N, C-alpha and C positions, 0 to 999 in steps of 0.2 A: 725687558723690552725685546721684541723679536727683531730679526735682522731686517725685515722689510720696513718696520717702523723706524728702526735705527737709521736705515738708509735715507728715509725721507727727512729725518731730523738733520742728518749730515748734509743733505742736499740743500735744505732750507738755510742752515747756518752758513754753508759755503756761498750760497747765492747772496744772502744779506751781507756777509762780510766782504765778498767781492764787490758788490754794489757800493758799499761804504768806502772801501779802499780806493777803488778807481774813481768813483764820483767825487769823494771828498778830496782825494789827492789832486785830481785835475782841477777841481774848483779852487782849491787853495793855491795851487801853482798859477793858474790863470789870474786869480785875484791879486796875487803878489806882483806878477809881471805887468798887469794892466792897471794896477792900483784901483781896483773896483771892489765893491762890496760883494758879499756872498750871494749867489744866485741859486736858490734851492731847486728850481725847475731844471736848470742846466745840470745840476749835480745828479738829479734822478735820471734825466734824459741821457746822460753819458754813462752813469754807473750801472743801471739795471740791465740794459742790453749787453754790455760788456760782461757783466757777471754771469748772466744766463748763458752767453756764448762760451765762457771759460768752463762753466760746469758741464756744458755739453761736450766740450773738448775732452774733459776728464773722463766722461762716460765713454767716449769713443776710444780713448787710450786704454781704458780698462777692458773694452770689448776686444781690442787687438792684443790679446795676451799671448805670452810665450807658451810653447807646448808644456803641458802639465800644470800650468798656473791655475787654469779654471778648475781642474780637479782638486788641486791643493786648497783653493779657496772654498770649494764645496765641502771638503773634508774638515777644514778649519771651522766652517759654519756649523757643521754637524757636531764637532767636538765642543764648541761653545754652547750649543743648544742643549745637548744631552749630557755633556760631561764625559762622554765615552768616544773613543776613537772608532770610526767605522771599521768593520771587519776587513774590508778590502784595502784599507789605507796602508801606505808605506810610511812608517814613522820617520825613517831616515830622510825621505823626500820632503815630508812636511816640516821636519826640523830644519832642513836646508832652506826651504821657502821662508820660514819664520825668521831665520837668521838674516836673510836678505831684507825682509820687511823691517826688521829691527834697526838695521842700519839707516834706512830711509826715515824711520820715525825719530831716531836720535838727532839727525841733522835738521829734519823738517820743522820740528818744534822750535828750535833756536832761530831758524830763518824767519818763521812767522813772527816770533817775538821781536826780533830786530826790525823787521819791516813794519810792524805795528807801531813800534816806538818811533821810528822815523816819520811815519805818517802822522802820528799824534803830535810830534814836534812841528812838522810843517803846518798842520792845521792850527796849532797854538800860535805860531808866528803870524799866520794870516788873521787869526782872531784879534791878536794884540795890535797889529799894525794897520790893516786896511778895513777892519770891521768894528772899530771902536769898542773893543772888548765885549762883543756881543755874547750874551750868555748861551744862546743857542749854538753858536759856532764853537764856543768853549765846550759845550756838551758833546759836540761831534768829536772834538779832540779827546775828551775823556772816554767816550764810547769806543773810539779807535784803540786806545790803550787798554781798556777793559776787555774788549774782544780779543786782543792779542794775548793777554794774560789767560783768558778763558781757554783759548785754543791751545796755548802752551800747556796748561794744566791737563786738558783733554789728551794731548799727545803723550804727556808723562803717564797718565792713567793707562792709555793703550800700551805704552811701552812696558809698564809693570805687568799688565795682563799678559802681554806677549812673553815676557821673561818667565812668568809662571807656567805658561804653556810649554816653553822650551825646557824648563826643568822637568815638567811632567813627561814630555816626549823623550827626554834623555833617559829617564827611568824605564820607559816602555821599550826603547830600541836596544837596550842591553840584554 
């Protein structure tokens, strides 16, 4: 899969997950506080705009990169695409960039997993208490947990891939 297609899949997954997290989380919380049944329209109305806005914020944050980060990302994309380090690349700088990214990946996966588990638990409580064990609300709880596990596994795959690149770069920079 090329980087552009991968970027769209990541965007789609982030948007859907964000919509589910925010929409389901707020709907479950409001349902529990107000003792009312699940409102699917409200869930979508709150979740989708929030998710799209958060993905937009992520894109803005990525656009406001530190000096050298854009170059490191381009070199990393070239390395992943061709399997070869660009001739003008500095392996030491790329190694330092990947080390920093690795730290974010290690903690980010666990944070996503814990947040997904908390959301799934909140929705499950709402399903059991104010929604008469509605199968569709239980499905939202299950989907929340499943997405958390899928994102965690994806983060672990990215971490392993980054570790491989770090080993490869360690050999090049010597």
